[in-house]
C-alpha angles and dihedrals in degrees: 000000000000125000124242112246124199114221114206125209106259113256092220090053132250122326093242129049115271108233108193143110139218135209115226091193098040094152091060090051092052094046092048092052092046091049091051097050093041091049091050090052092048092046091059092057090049088054089060087074096036109041119002093180091064089052091053093053093041091052090050090054090049095050093047089050090051091049092050090051091048091051088050089054092045092051093053095045094052102032109022110038095063125121095209089070090070114017095064098040119118111250118230092238099232091101134022128208091252089062092061123098118205115206100199105197123194118192109212128179122145100335118128113282090232090065090054093051092046094052093046089051089054090050091049092052098045106102125232139154096228132070122282122216116185115213118184116196106207126185124226087242093055106119115241093348092168091057091048092051090049090051092050090051092049096045102036108015091113094058101065137053090225137006116208132173139185132200110214122210119184113260130197113311093003117128130207111259096024129109092279096112090045088052091049093055093048091053090045093052092049092047095047093050096044112134092029129097104266098174090107099039114120117199114205122182123205131181116231094244094062131110128196123227120258099248091069097211099129097104093037090058092047091051092049092053092046094053096047100053129078115271094240090055097053095082090063098049121120118188116215119187124177108280117197130187121216144117119270091230136090114278093248089062094050125092118247093239092051091052091049093048092046092051093047094047094047088052095051104033094087090062089073125088092225140045111258114236093000123087123177135165145096116337089213090052096052091047092049092056091053098263128270109318106260094204102050132077105223096071097156096047094042095052092055093042093052090051089053090050101046114020129082114255098350114197140178121221114200112212132206095226119101132220123196120217104205120224116204109250141139143109094304093057115081120220094238093046093049092049093048093047092048094050094042102039104026113021095042091049092050093049092047091047091051092053092046093051094049092048091047094050094043091052093045094049101041110022108018096141099050108026110025111104104208116220095207116327127033116262121244118224117280108269099203103042101170093045092048093049091050091049090050091049091050090049092052090048089052091054089046091054091047089062100030100047100065098026102039117004101055098039092046094046095047102036118008103040098047090052093055099041111106114260094219094050098062141036108240134209113204112212100175129012118183098182133026118262093249090069090076094241117048097190089223136160110224139165130214109240102186142340117268123223120250125241088272091059095251134113114244109240093215092055090046092053093048090048092052091048091051094052095040090082093062098056088041090059093044094048092047093050 
């Protein structure tokens, strides 16, 4: 039975520079971004009455983009998230799994204590050959945190080599709900392990409302990857298991909105370049990049993005193991209350975090010297410029799809585009017809089946491209599902 040790934030500050930024007028940043994306959406509907040809080409671009993203997801599901890629690989021999130390960090604020105990029990049971250190990141607002730590020690003290905990209090320029507690635990782990060899220390962050899958192979996969890559590459590794969102209750006890949101998120999560709510990689690596920014919202995305910007040969290893992020649901949660809480506490935070991260990276890449407002220490130049620019572009495209898919792509593909496609250029299949054709407008729902040849016996390339763009949305949806 090990004792629980509190690790205090060092008075002289962290051992590594803190590379982060903050936005004094964050509300103006959010409103400007929302105005831009909303205006772009509205502008497309205005174009329906001004220039239909532009809408046709724009919709084709959207559908092709959606198909490319779906193919990206399909590729990773079938060829990346497979355990056999790692478990049977020959290790290099410079390090063995037993030499690895896992710092399993749980961020805990005001969630129910039972969720904390359940996750820690999962972490205790998951097998590995290396050492396991449990680090609990409490907040100052966590109720009865000393009693909860005592309960963890009593219930699970025999499952870890060490049990550490921190109590985070907001410091200057830190904001509630940002990566400040994540930052606190990273600094605490580095400070606690100072003087030891940390080259094989893996720092993994979990949210309290997570559950691990039953096969218990998460740490085994991480150890296998760690032992098979070159030592100089390990700092830049990011581990990405499958993260799913759902409620841990039978479907009949779940709200309809929660089921819809869970299905949608599980469909789209693999489009990201990071695992939402789970961050894992080298402790030395995350300290070298200046930690997770304590003043910004998108802590998971930012940690991976900063690795890509600063470390040598950064890489992401997609794992087969699954982690469940538990949504609150059940008979005591009303549909309207659940929807409001999700939109107000989750969706708004995600959108704001996305905007903050894009602004931060754009400023860092293109105007670091004149516009970047340093949080604590001055930023070095971005090391991997091309990689960082591509990541920024992909992030902007992701935000574009978030707005365009429900508000433009689907309505245009199903309603607007078919009505403006030339009747004599395609063969049509009518699914529903409300009125006969002799009424002038049949109010029908129809689909183009194939492109017809022109009078010269050739297929018009423009019609062929529009046809492909129209049908690209269907395989994109099927592959995503």
